[in-house]
CHARMM-style PDB file with segment names, atoms N, HN, CA, C and O in Angstrom:
ATOM      1  N   MET     1       4.721   7.367  20.797  1.00  0.00      PROA
ATOM      2  CA  MET     1       4.874   6.418  19.712  1.00  0.00      PROA
ATOM      3  C   MET     1       5.030   7.283  18.330  1.00  0.00      PROA
ATOM      4  O   MET     1       4.389   8.327  18.210  1.00  0.00      PROA
ATOM      5  N   ALA     2       5.787   6.881  17.423  1.00  0.00      PROA
ATOM      6  HN  ALA     2       6.308   6.033  17.521  1.00  0.00      PROA
ATOM      7  CA  ALA     2       5.885   7.602  16.303  1.00  0.00      PROA
ATOM      8  C   ALA     2       4.948   7.288  15.310  1.00  0.00      PROA
ATOM      9  O   ALA     2       4.639   6.109  15.139  1.00  0.00      PROA
ATOM     10  N   LYS     3       4.373   8.328  14.518  1.00  0.00      PROA
ATOM     11  HN  LYS     3       4.624   9.286  14.657  1.00  0.00      PROA
ATOM     12  CA  LYS     3       3.271   8.055  13.618  1.00  0.00      PROA
ATOM     13  C   LYS     3       4.201   7.530  12.236  1.00  0.00      PROA
ATOM     14  O   LYS     3       5.318   7.966  11.959  1.00  0.00      PROA
ATOM     15  N   HSD     4       3.515   6.586  11.530  1.00  0.00      PROA
ATOM     16  HN  HSD     4       2.607   6.232  11.755  1.00  0.00      PROA
ATOM     17  CA  HSD     4       3.966   6.048  10.252  1.00  0.00      PROA
ATOM     18  C   HSD     4       2.753   6.068   9.350  1.00  0.00      PROA
ATOM     19  O   HSD     4       1.569   6.033   9.684  1.00  0.00      PROA
ATOM     20  N   ALA     5       3.329   6.135   8.035  1.00  0.00      PROA
ATOM     21  HN  ALA     5       4.291   6.163   7.764  1.00  0.00      PROA
ATOM     22  CA  ALA     5       2.247   6.133   6.886  1.00  0.00      PROA
ATOM     23  C   ALA     5       2.080   4.572   6.508  1.00  0.00      PROA
ATOM     24  O   ALA     5       2.949   3.725   6.717  1.00  0.00      PROA
ATOM     25  N   ASP     6       0.904   4.345   5.955  1.00  0.00      PROA
ATOM     26  HN  ASP     6       0.198   5.033   5.785  1.00  0.00      PROA
ATOM     27  CA  ASP     6       0.534   3.084   5.599  1.00  0.00      PROA
ATOM     28  C   ASP     6       1.639   2.521   4.559  1.00  0.00      PROA
ATOM     29  O   ASP     6       1.885   3.202   3.563  1.00  0.00      PROA
ATOM     30  N   ARG     7       2.202   1.489   4.735  1.00  0.00      PROA
ATOM     31  HN  ARG     7       2.002   0.936   5.544  1.00  0.00      PROA
ATOM     32  CA  ARG     7       3.186   0.782   3.972  1.00  0.00      PROA
ATOM     33  C   ARG     7       2.785   0.263   2.640  1.00  0.00      PROA
ATOM     34  O   ARG     7       3.430   0.405   1.601  1.00  0.00      PROA
ATOM     35  N   PHE     8       1.297  -0.547   2.824  1.00  0.00      PROA
ATOM     36  HN  PHE     8       0.774  -0.662   3.668  1.00  0.00      PROA
ATOM     37  CA  PHE     8       0.738  -1.319   1.644  1.00  0.00      PROA
ATOM     38  C   PHE     8      -0.309  -0.570   1.090  1.00  0.00      PROA
ATOM     39  O   PHE     8      -0.837   0.232   1.860  1.00  0.00      PROA
ATOM     40  N   GLU     9      -0.712  -0.628   0.022  1.00  0.00      PROA
ATOM     41  HN  GLU     9      -0.283  -1.279  -0.603  1.00  0.00      PROA
ATOM     42  CA  GLU     9      -1.858  -0.054  -0.558  1.00  0.00      PROA
ATOM     43  C   GLU     9      -2.567  -1.281  -1.520  1.00  0.00      PROA
ATOM     44  O   GLU     9      -1.903  -1.921  -2.335  1.00  0.00      PROA
ATOM     45  N   MET    10      -3.853  -1.472  -1.313  1.00  0.00      PROA
ATOM     46  HN  MET    10      -4.392  -0.952  -0.651  1.00  0.00      PROA
ATOM     47  CA  MET    10      -4.606  -2.431  -2.100  1.00  0.00      PROA
ATOM     48  C   MET    10      -4.898  -1.613  -3.463  1.00  0.00      PROA
ATOM     49  O   MET    10      -5.454  -0.518  -3.376  1.00  0.00      PROA
ATOM     50  N   ILE    11      -4.553  -2.099  -4.628  1.00  0.00      PROA
ATOM     51  HN  ILE    11      -4.101  -2.988  -4.698  1.00  0.00      PROA
ATOM     52  CA  ILE    11      -4.830  -1.455  -5.883  1.00  0.00      PROA
ATOM     53  C   ILE    11      -5.835  -2.213  -6.799  1.00  0.00      PROA
ATOM     54  O   ILE    11      -6.215  -1.707  -7.855  1.00  0.00      PROA
ATOM     55  N   TYR    12      -6.288  -3.523  -6.347  1.00  0.00      PROA
ATOM     56  HN  TYR    12      -5.978  -3.935  -5.489  1.00  0.00      PROA
ATOM     57  CA  TYR    12      -7.074  -4.166  -7.049  1.00  0.00      PROA
ATOM     58  C   TYR    12      -7.826  -5.180  -6.155  1.00  0.00      PROA
ATOM     59  O   TYR    12      -7.260  -5.758  -5.227  1.00  0.00      PROA
ATOM     60  N   VAL    13      -9.190  -5.380  -6.491  1.00  0.00      PROA
ATOM     61  HN  VAL    13      -9.650  -4.910  -7.245  1.00  0.00      PROA
ATOM     62  CA  VAL    13      -9.980  -6.312  -5.893  1.00  0.00      PROA
ATOM     63  C   VAL    13     -10.988  -6.955  -6.819  1.00  0.00      PROA
ATOM     64  O   VAL    13     -11.586  -6.290  -7.664  1.00  0.00      PROA
ATOM     65  N   GLN    14     -11.169  -8.229  -6.658  1.00  0.00      PROA
ATOM     66  HN  GLN    14     -10.683  -8.770  -5.972  1.00  0.00      PROA
ATOM     67  CA  GLN    14     -12.050  -9.082  -7.421  1.00  0.00      PROA
ATOM     68  C   GLN    14     -12.726 -10.156  -6.616  1.00  0.00      PROA
ATOM     69  O   GLN    14     -12.234 -11.213  -6.220  1.00  0.00      PROA
ATOM     70  N   LYS    15     -14.058  -9.651  -6.432  1.00  0.00      PROA
ATOM     71  HN  LYS    15     -14.458  -8.793  -6.754  1.00  0.00      PROA
ATOM     72  CA  LYS    15     -14.984 -10.484  -5.635  1.00  0.00      PROA
ATOM     73  C   LYS    15     -15.078 -11.885  -6.536  1.00  0.00      PROA
ATOM     74  O   LYS    15     -15.330 -11.870  -7.741  1.00  0.00      PROA
ATOM     75  N   VAL    16     -14.846 -13.052  -5.792  1.00  0.00      PROA
ATOM     76  HN  VAL    16     -14.641 -13.064  -4.813  1.00  0.00      PROA
ATOM     77  CA  VAL    16     -15.017 -14.381  -6.556  1.00  0.00      PROA
ATOM     78  C   VAL    16     -16.306 -14.872  -6.033  1.00  0.00      PROA
ATOM     79  O   VAL    16     -17.178 -15.106  -6.870  1.00  0.00      PROA
ATOM     80  N   THR    17     -16.544 -15.048  -4.909  1.00  0.00      PROA
ATOM     81  HN  THR    17     -15.835 -14.858  -4.229  1.00  0.00      PROA
ATOM     82  CA  THR    17     -18.058 -15.676  -4.271  1.00  0.00      PROA
ATOM     83  C   THR    17     -18.070 -14.758  -3.113  1.00  0.00      PROA
ATOM     84  O   THR    17     -17.203 -13.916  -2.875  1.00  0.00      PROA
ATOM     85  N   LEU    18     -19.259 -15.024  -2.332  1.00  0.00      PROA
ATOM     86  HN  LEU    18     -19.963 -15.708  -2.525  1.00  0.00      PROA
ATOM     87  CA  LEU    18     -19.583 -14.507  -1.181  1.00  0.00      PROA
ATOM     88  C   LEU    18     -18.482 -14.813  -0.182  1.00  0.00      PROA
ATOM     89  O   LEU    18     -18.199 -15.989   0.048  1.00  0.00      PROA
ATOM     90  N   GLY    19     -17.899 -13.901   0.374  1.00  0.00      PROA
ATOM     91  HN  GLY    19     -18.129 -12.946   0.187  1.00  0.00      PROA
ATOM     92  CA  GLY    19     -16.789 -14.196   1.416  1.00  0.00      PROA
ATOM     93  C   GLY    19     -15.326 -14.407   0.853  1.00  0.00      PROA
ATOM     94  O   GLY    19     -14.357 -14.575   1.594  1.00  0.00      PROA
ATOM     95  N   SER    20     -15.249 -14.381  -0.668  1.00  0.00      PROA
ATOM     96  HN  SER    20     -16.035 -14.244  -1.271  1.00  0.00      PROA
ATOM     97  CA  SER    20     -14.058 -14.805  -1.253  1.00  0.00      PROA
ATOM     98  C   SER    20     -13.556 -13.760  -2.156  1.00  0.00      PROA
ATOM     99  O   SER    20     -14.404 -13.267  -2.899  1.00  0.00      PROA
ATOM    100  N   SER    21     -12.522 -13.382  -2.233  1.00  0.00      PROA
ATOM    101  HN  SER    21     -11.833 -13.782  -1.629  1.00  0.00      PROA
ATOM    102  CA  SER    21     -11.872 -12.320  -3.031  1.00  0.00      PROA
ATOM    103  C   SER    21     -10.392 -12.466  -3.490  1.00  0.00      PROA
ATOM    104  O   SER    21      -9.684 -13.238  -2.844  1.00  0.00      PROA
ATOM    105  N   ILE    22      -9.912 -11.858  -4.447  1.00  0.00      PROA
ATOM    106  HN  ILE    22     -10.488 -11.230  -4.971  1.00  0.00      PROA
ATOM    107  CA  ILE    22      -8.600 -11.892  -4.954  1.00  0.00      PROA
ATOM    108  C   ILE    22      -8.062 -10.308  -4.926  1.00  0.00      PROA
ATOM    109  O   ILE    22      -8.599  -9.463  -5.642  1.00  0.00      PROA
ATOM    110  N   GLU    23      -7.053 -10.015  -4.114  1.00  0.00      PROA
ATOM    111  HN  GLU    23      -6.617 -10.702  -3.533  1.00  0.00      PROA
ATOM    112  CA  GLU    23      -6.588  -8.695  -3.990  1.00  0.00      PROA
ATOM    113  C   GLU    23      -5.078  -8.632  -4.503  1.00  0.00      PROA
ATOM    114  O   GLU    23      -4.293  -9.580  -4.480  1.00  0.00      PROA
ATOM    115  N   ILE    24      -4.799  -7.280  -4.995  1.00  0.00      PROA
ATOM    116  HN  ILE    24      -5.437  -6.509  -5.014  1.00  0.00      PROA
ATOM    117  CA  ILE    24      -3.311  -6.969  -5.315  1.00  0.00      PROA
ATOM    118  C   ILE    24      -2.900  -5.924  -4.297  1.00  0.00      PROA
ATOM    119  O   ILE    24      -3.563  -4.913  -4.066  1.00  0.00      PROA
ATOM    120  N   TRP    25      -1.869  -6.210  -3.764  1.00  0.00      PROA
ATOM    121  HN  TRP    25      -1.330  -7.032  -3.952  1.00  0.00      PROA
ATOM    122  CA  TRP    25      -1.423  -5.181  -2.745  1.00  0.00      PROA
ATOM    123  C   TRP    25      -0.003  -4.696  -3.285  1.00  0.00      PROA
ATOM    124  O   TRP    25       0.800  -5.501  -3.758  1.00  0.00      PROA
ATOM    125  N   VAL    26       0.230  -3.470  -3.194  1.00  0.00      PROA
ATOM    126  HN  VAL    26      -0.422  -2.817  -2.809  1.00  0.00      PROA
ATOM    127  CA  VAL    26       1.697  -2.902  -3.350  1.00  0.00      PROA
ATOM    128  C   VAL    26       2.376  -2.293  -2.134  1.00  0.00      PROA
ATOM    129  O   VAL    26       1.925  -1.444  -1.366  1.00  0.00      PROA
ATOM    130  N   ASP    27       3.561  -2.909  -2.122  1.00  0.00      PROA
ATOM    131  HN  ASP    27       3.927  -3.599  -2.746  1.00  0.00      PROA
ATOM    132  CA  ASP    27       4.401  -2.252  -0.930  1.00  0.00      PROA
ATOM    133  C   ASP    27       4.981  -0.979  -1.436  1.00  0.00      PROA
ATOM    134  O   ASP    27       5.861  -0.929  -2.295  1.00  0.00      PROA
ATOM    135  N   LYS    28       4.371   0.170  -0.783  1.00  0.00      PROA
ATOM    136  HN  LYS    28       3.656   0.129  -0.085  1.00  0.00      PROA
ATOM    137  CA  LYS    28       4.921   1.645  -1.356  1.00  0.00      PROA
ATOM    138  C   LYS    28       6.150   1.968  -1.140  1.00  0.00      PROA
ATOM    139  O   LYS    28       6.495   3.029  -1.660  1.00  0.00      PROA
ATOM    140  N   GLU    29       7.145   1.248  -0.379  1.00  0.00      PROA
ATOM    141  HN  GLU    29       6.865   0.386   0.043  1.00  0.00      PROA
ATOM    142  CA  GLU    29       8.524   1.579  -0.179  1.00  0.00      PROA
ATOM    143  C   GLU    29       9.264   0.680  -1.335  1.00  0.00      PROA
ATOM    144  O   GLU    29      10.180   1.235  -1.941  1.00  0.00      PROA
ATOM    145  N   THR    30       8.989  -0.433  -1.622  1.00  0.00      PROA
ATOM    146  HN  THR    30       8.244  -0.885  -1.130  1.00  0.00      PROA
ATOM    147  CA  THR    30       9.742  -1.139  -2.578  1.00  0.00      PROA
ATOM    148  C   THR    30       9.101  -1.307  -3.947  1.00  0.00      PROA
ATOM    149  O   THR    30       9.865  -1.599  -4.867  1.00  0.00      PROA
ATOM    150  N   GLY    31       7.842  -1.168  -4.205  1.00  0.00      PROA
ATOM    151  HN  GLY    31       7.221  -0.931  -3.458  1.00  0.00      PROA
ATOM    152  CA  GLY    31       7.025  -1.273  -5.487  1.00  0.00      PROA
ATOM    153  C   GLY    31       6.691  -2.622  -5.720  1.00  0.00      PROA
ATOM    154  O   GLY    31       6.046  -2.891  -6.733  1.00  0.00      PROA
ATOM    155  N   VAL    32       7.066  -3.604  -4.856  1.00  0.00      PROA
ATOM    156  HN  VAL    32       7.590  -3.385  -4.033  1.00  0.00      PROA
ATOM    157  CA  VAL    32       6.650  -5.127  -4.978  1.00  0.00      PROA
ATOM    158  C   VAL    32       5.268  -5.326  -4.959  1.00  0.00      PROA
ATOM    159  O   VAL    32       4.571  -4.752  -4.121  1.00  0.00      PROA
ATOM    160  N   ASN    33       4.787  -6.101  -5.821  1.00  0.00      PROA
ATOM    161  HN  ASN    33       5.352  -6.567  -6.501  1.00  0.00      PROA
ATOM    162  CA  ASN    33       3.232  -6.384  -5.878  1.00  0.00      PROA
ATOM    163  C   ASN    33       3.082  -7.809  -5.441  1.00  0.00      PROA
ATOM    164  O   ASN    33       3.778  -8.732  -5.862  1.00  0.00      PROA
ATOM    165  N   TYR    34       2.062  -7.918  -4.514  1.00  0.00      PROA
ATOM    166  HN  TYR    34       1.496  -7.168  -4.173  1.00  0.00      PROA
ATOM    167  CA  TYR    34       1.610  -9.272  -3.860  1.00  0.00      PROA
ATOM    168  C   TYR    34       0.216  -9.385  -4.195  1.00  0.00      PROA
ATOM    169  O   TYR    34      -0.586  -8.470  -4.380  1.00  0.00      PROA
ATOM    170  N   ILE    35       0.019 -10.726  -4.252  1.00  0.00      PROA
ATOM    171  HN  ILE    35       0.670 -11.470  -4.101  1.00  0.00      PROA
ATOM    172  CA  ILE    35      -1.524 -11.236  -4.517  1.00  0.00      PROA
ATOM    173  C   ILE    35      -2.036 -11.921  -3.238  1.00  0.00      PROA
ATOM    174  O   ILE    35      -1.380 -12.841  -2.748  1.00  0.00      PROA
ATOM    175  N   TYR    36      -3.164 -11.511  -2.694  1.00  0.00      PROA
ATOM    176  HN  TYR    36      -3.697 -10.764  -3.093  1.00  0.00      PROA
ATOM    177  CA  TYR    36      -3.740 -12.125  -1.716  1.00  0.00      PROA
ATOM    178  C   TYR    36      -5.040 -12.677  -2.030  1.00  0.00      PROA
ATOM    179  O   TYR    36      -5.858 -12.019  -2.672  1.00  0.00      PROA
ATOM    180  N   ARG    37      -5.279 -13.856  -1.612  1.00  0.00      PROA
ATOM    181  HN  ARG    37      -4.614 -14.391  -1.090  1.00  0.00      PROA
ATOM    182  CA  ARG    37      -6.427 -14.747  -1.911  1.00  0.00      PROA
ATOM    183  C   ARG    37      -7.261 -14.822  -0.574  1.00  0.00      PROA
ATOM    184  O   ARG    37      -6.791 -15.525   0.321  1.00  0.00      PROA
ATOM    185  N   ARG    38      -8.326 -14.238  -0.374  1.00  0.00      PROA
ATOM    186  HN  ARG    38      -8.708 -13.667  -1.100  1.00  0.00      PROA
ATOM    187  CA  ARG    38      -9.216 -14.485   0.822  1.00  0.00      PROA
ATOM    188  C   ARG    38     -10.379 -15.448   0.517  1.00  0.00      PROA
ATOM    189  O   ARG    38     -11.009 -15.441  -0.541  1.00  0.00      PROA
ATOM    190  N   ASP    39     -10.606 -16.311   1.599  1.00  0.00      PROA
ATOM    191  HN  ASP    39     -10.094 -16.316   2.458  1.00  0.00      PROA
ATOM    192  CA  ASP    39     -11.840 -17.262   1.356  1.00  0.00      PROA
ATOM    193  C   ASP    39     -12.292 -17.569   2.814  1.00  0.00      PROA
ATOM    194  O   ASP    39     -11.779 -18.409   3.554  1.00  0.00      PROA
ATOM    195  N   GLY    40     -13.363 -16.728   3.110  1.00  0.00      PROA
ATOM    196  HN  GLY    40     -13.779 -16.045   2.509  1.00  0.00      PROA
ATOM    197  CA  GLY    40     -13.954 -17.047   4.430  1.00  0.00      PROA
ATOM    198  C   GLY    40     -12.981 -16.469   5.500  1.00  0.00      PROA
ATOM    199  O   GLY    40     -12.535 -15.321   5.470  1.00  0.00      PROA
ATOM    200  N   TYR    41     -12.684 -17.480   6.523  1.00  0.00      PROA
ATOM    201  HN  TYR    41     -13.046 -18.412   6.547  1.00  0.00      PROA
ATOM    202  CA  TYR    41     -11.558 -16.889   7.596  1.00  0.00      PROA
ATOM    203  C   TYR    41     -10.076 -17.301   7.270  1.00  0.00      PROA
ATOM    204  O   TYR    41      -9.136 -17.227   8.062  1.00  0.00      PROA
ATOM    205  N   SER    42     -10.022 -17.766   5.924  1.00  0.00      PROA
ATOM    206  HN  SER    42     -10.785 -17.826   5.280  1.00  0.00      PROA
ATOM    207  CA  SER    42      -8.559 -18.048   5.663  1.00  0.00      PROA
ATOM    208  C   SER    42      -8.134 -17.252   4.433  1.00  0.00      PROA
ATOM    209  O   SER    42      -8.881 -16.549   3.752  1.00  0.00      PROA
ATOM    210  N   GLY    43      -6.778 -17.468   4.234  1.00  0.00      PROA
ATOM    211  HN  GLY    43      -6.171 -18.039   4.788  1.00  0.00      PROA
ATOM    212  CA  GLY    43      -6.262 -16.643   3.066  1.00  0.00      PROA
ATOM    213  C   GLY    43      -4.832 -16.805   2.976  1.00  0.00      PROA
ATOM    214  O   GLY    43      -4.148 -17.257   3.894  1.00  0.00      PROA
ATOM    215  N   GLY    44      -4.338 -16.386   1.726  1.00  0.00      PROA
ATOM    216  HN  GLY    44      -4.893 -16.019   0.980  1.00  0.00      PROA
ATOM    217  CA  GLY    44      -2.853 -16.437   1.546  1.00  0.00      PROA
ATOM    218  C   GLY    44      -2.301 -15.401   0.770  1.00  0.00      PROA
ATOM    219  O   GLY    44      -2.942 -14.785  -0.081  1.00  0.00      PROA
ATOM    220  N   LEU    45      -1.079 -15.193   1.062  1.00  0.00      PROA
ATOM    221  HN  LEU    45      -0.559 -15.693   1.753  1.00  0.00      PROA
ATOM    222  CA  LEU    45      -0.292 -14.081   0.325  1.00  0.00      PROA
ATOM    223  C   LEU    45       0.954 -14.477  -0.276  1.00  0.00      PROA
ATOM    224  O   LEU    45       1.700 -15.243   0.335  1.00  0.00      PROA
ATOM    225  N   THR    46       1.270 -14.003  -1.484  1.00  0.00      PROA
ATOM    226  HN  THR    46       0.664 -13.381  -1.980  1.00  0.00      PROA
ATOM    227  CA  THR    46       2.531 -14.393  -2.180  1.00  0.00      PROA
ATOM    228  C   THR    46       3.020 -13.428  -3.127  1.00  0.00      PROA
ATOM    229  O   THR    46       2.156 -12.765  -3.701  1.00  0.00      PROA
ATOM    230  N   VAL    47       4.236 -13.208  -3.413  1.00  0.00      PROA
ATOM    231  HN  VAL    47       4.937 -13.747  -2.946  1.00  0.00      PROA
ATOM    232  CA  VAL    47       4.722 -12.159  -4.310  1.00  0.00      PROA
ATOM    233  C   VAL    47       4.066 -12.551  -5.614  1.00  0.00      PROA
ATOM    234  O   VAL    47       3.789 -13.736  -5.804  1.00  0.00      PROA
ATOM    235  N   MET    48       3.800 -11.630  -6.525  1.00  0.00      PROA
ATOM    236  HN  MET    48       4.025 -10.668  -6.370  1.00  0.00      PROA
ATOM    237  CA  MET    48       3.481 -11.640  -7.965  1.00  0.00      PROA
ATOM    238  C   MET    48       4.821 -11.885  -8.725  1.00  0.00      PROA
ATOM    239  O   MET    48       5.865 -11.312  -8.412  1.00  0.00      PROA
ATOM    240  N   LEU    49       4.727 -12.667  -9.621  1.00  0.00      PROA
ATOM    241  HN  LEU    49       3.879 -13.132  -9.876  1.00  0.00      PROA
ATOM    242  CA  LEU    49       5.907 -13.014 -10.538  1.00  0.00      PROA
ATOM    243  C   LEU    49       5.538 -12.933 -11.992  1.00  0.00      PROA
ATOM    244  O   LEU    49       4.470 -13.373 -12.418  1.00  0.00      PROA
ATOM    245  N   ASP    50       6.547 -12.297 -12.822  1.00  0.00      PROA
ATOM    246  HN  ASP    50       7.414 -11.940 -12.476  1.00  0.00      PROA
ATOM    247  CA  ASP    50       6.312 -12.056 -14.140  1.00  0.00      PROA
ATOM    248  C   ASP    50       6.552 -13.385 -14.982  1.00  0.00      PROA
ATOM    249  O   ASP    50       6.661 -14.440 -14.357  1.00  0.00      PROA
ATOM    250  N   ALA    51       6.633 -13.384 -16.246  1.00  0.00      PROA
ATOM    251  HN  ALA    51       6.545 -12.526 -16.753  1.00  0.00      PROA
ATOM    252  CA  ALA    51       6.680 -14.664 -16.942  1.00  0.00      PROA
ATOM    253  C   ALA    51       8.131 -15.129 -16.859  1.00  0.00      PROA
ATOM    254  O   ALA    51       8.400 -16.227 -17.346  1.00  0.00      PROA
ATOM    255  N   GLU    52       9.097 -14.395 -16.285  1.00  0.00      PROA
ATOM    256  HN  GLU    52       8.877 -13.503 -15.890  1.00  0.00      PROA
ATOM    257  CA  GLU    52      10.540 -14.958 -16.001  1.00  0.00      PROA
ATOM    258  C   GLU    52      10.668 -15.325 -14.731  1.00  0.00      PROA
ATOM    259  O   GLU    52      11.770 -15.782 -14.429  1.00  0.00      PROA
ATOM    260  N   GLY    53       9.830 -15.255 -13.866  1.00  0.00      PROA
ATOM    261  HN  GLY    53       8.934 -14.883 -14.111  1.00  0.00      PROA
ATOM    262  CA  GLY    53       9.890 -15.694 -12.488  1.00  0.00      PROA
ATOM    263  C   GLY    53      10.346 -14.464 -11.639  1.00  0.00      PROA
ATOM    264  O   GLY    53      10.690 -14.739 -10.489  1.00  0.00      PROA
ATOM    265  N   LYS    54      10.402 -13.240 -11.989  1.00  0.00      PROA
ATOM    266  HN  LYS    54      10.123 -13.016 -12.923  1.00  0.00      PROA
ATOM    267  CA  LYS    54      10.948 -12.101 -11.265  1.00  0.00      PROA
ATOM    268  C   LYS    54       9.833 -11.515 -10.520  1.00  0.00      PROA
ATOM    269  O   LYS    54       8.706 -11.747 -10.955  1.00  0.00      PROA
ATOM    270  N   PRO    55       9.951 -10.827  -9.521  1.00  0.00      PROA
ATOM    271  CA  PRO    55       8.808 -10.137  -8.865  1.00  0.00      PROA
ATOM    272  C   PRO    55       8.405  -8.895  -9.678  1.00  0.00      PROA
ATOM    273  O   PRO    55       9.159  -8.111 -10.252  1.00  0.00      PROA
ATOM    274  N   VAL    56       7.033  -8.874  -9.609  1.00  0.00      PROA
ATOM    275  HN  VAL    56       6.420  -9.511  -9.142  1.00  0.00      PROA
ATOM    276  CA  VAL    56       6.423  -7.607 -10.223  1.00  0.00      PROA
ATOM    277  C   VAL    56       6.468  -6.470  -9.498  1.00  0.00      PROA
ATOM    278  O   VAL    56       5.932  -6.433  -8.391  1.00  0.00      PROA
ATOM    279  N   VAL    57       7.126  -5.371 -10.036  1.00  0.00      PROA
ATOM    280  HN  VAL    57       7.561  -5.401 -10.935  1.00  0.00      PROA
ATOM    281  CA  VAL    57       7.527  -4.025  -9.254  1.00  0.00      PROA
ATOM    282  C   VAL    57       6.751  -2.984 -10.074  1.00  0.00      PROA
ATOM    283  O   VAL    57       6.816  -2.787 -11.287  1.00  0.00      PROA
ATOM    284  N   SER    58       5.978  -2.340  -9.124  1.00  0.00      PROA
ATOM    285  HN  SER    58       5.925  -2.500  -8.139  1.00  0.00      PROA
ATOM    286  CA  SER    58       5.330  -1.081  -9.983  1.00  0.00      PROA
ATOM    287  C   SER    58       6.270   0.046  -9.600  1.00  0.00      PROA
ATOM    288  O   SER    58       6.962   0.017  -8.583  1.00  0.00      PROA
ATOM    289  N   LYS    59       6.252   1.041 -10.473  1.00  0.00      PROA
ATOM    290  HN  LYS    59       5.690   1.065 -11.300  1.00  0.00      PROA
ATOM    291  CA  LYS    59       7.046   2.270 -10.250  1.00  0.00      PROA
ATOM    292  C   LYS    59       6.451   2.880  -9.290  1.00  0.00      PROA
ATOM    293  O   LYS    59       5.246   2.656  -9.176  1.00  0.00      PROA
ATOM    294  N   ALA    60       7.077   3.786  -8.361  1.00  0.00      PROA
ATOM    295  HN  ALA    60       8.056   3.968  -8.453  1.00  0.00      PROA
ATOM    296  CA  ALA    60       6.923   4.284  -7.129  1.00  0.00      PROA
ATOM    297  C   ALA    60       5.664   5.270  -7.355  1.00  0.00      PROA
ATOM    298  O   ALA    60       4.729   5.279  -6.555  1.00  0.00      PROA
ATOM    299  N   ASP    61       5.704   6.153  -8.570  1.00  0.00      PROA
ATOM    300  HN  ASP    61       6.464   6.146  -9.220  1.00  0.00      PROA
ATOM    301  CA  ASP    61       4.764   7.050  -8.870  1.00  0.00      PROA
ATOM    302  C   ASP    61       3.532   6.475  -9.294  1.00  0.00      PROA
ATOM    303  O   ASP    61       2.523   7.176  -9.219  1.00  0.00      PROA
ATOM    304  N   SER    62       3.445   5.197  -9.770  1.00  0.00      PROA
ATOM    305  HN  SER    62       4.265   4.627  -9.831  1.00  0.00      PROA
ATOM    306  CA  SER    62       2.209   4.682 -10.452  1.00  0.00      PROA
ATOM    307  C   SER    62       1.451   3.661  -9.287  1.00  0.00      PROA
ATOM    308  O   SER    62       0.321   3.212  -9.481  1.00  0.00      PROA
ATOM    309  N   ALA    63       2.113   3.417  -8.263  1.00  0.00      PROA
ATOM    310  HN  ALA    63       3.031   3.782  -8.105  1.00  0.00      PROA
ATOM    311  CA  ALA    63       1.335   2.526  -7.188  1.00  0.00      PROA
ATOM    312  C   ALA    63       0.008   3.312  -6.924  1.00  0.00      PROA
ATOM    313  O   ALA    63      -0.096   4.506  -6.644  1.00  0.00      PROA
ATOM    314  N   GLY    64      -0.991   2.375  -7.076  1.00  0.00      PROA
ATOM    315  HN  GLY    64      -0.907   1.405  -7.304  1.00  0.00      PROA
ATOM    316  CA  GLY    64      -2.463   2.796  -6.684  1.00  0.00      PROA
ATOM    317  C   GLY    64      -3.028   3.596  -7.605  1.00  0.00      PROA
ATOM    318  O   GLY    64      -3.992   4.270  -7.244  1.00  0.00      PROA
ATOM    319  N   LYS    65      -2.590   3.683  -8.868  1.00  0.00      PROA
ATOM    320  HN  LYS    65      -1.807   3.135  -9.161  1.00  0.00      PROA
ATOM    321  CA  LYS    65      -3.079   4.325 -10.113  1.00  0.00      PROA
ATOM    322  C   LYS    65      -3.522   3.544 -11.313  1.00  0.00      PROA
ATOM    323  O   LYS    65      -3.789   4.048 -12.404  1.00  0.00      PROA
ATOM    324  N   GLU    66      -3.572   2.359 -11.040  1.00  0.00      PROA
ATOM    325  HN  GLU    66      -3.355   1.949 -10.154  1.00  0.00      PROA
ATOM    326  CA  GLU    66      -3.963   1.434 -11.963  1.00  0.00      PROA
ATOM    327  C   GLU    66      -5.344   1.234 -11.998  1.00  0.00      PROA
ATOM    328  OT1 GLU    66      -5.830   0.425 -12.788  1.00  0.00      PROA
TER     329      GLU     66
END
């Protein structure tokens, strides 16, 4: 089986309450940012959008350095 690098990297986490957090993940291949909301045993993931409704994209060399 071929080895692969981790494609996604968590660059931010904010604890909201016990068992609940908000995380920002970056796709290291495309630079697209995703926001993940965890609450107990459930959660949701969506693309982060800027003020114009376009996906937030990090530069390849800055992913994970925020």
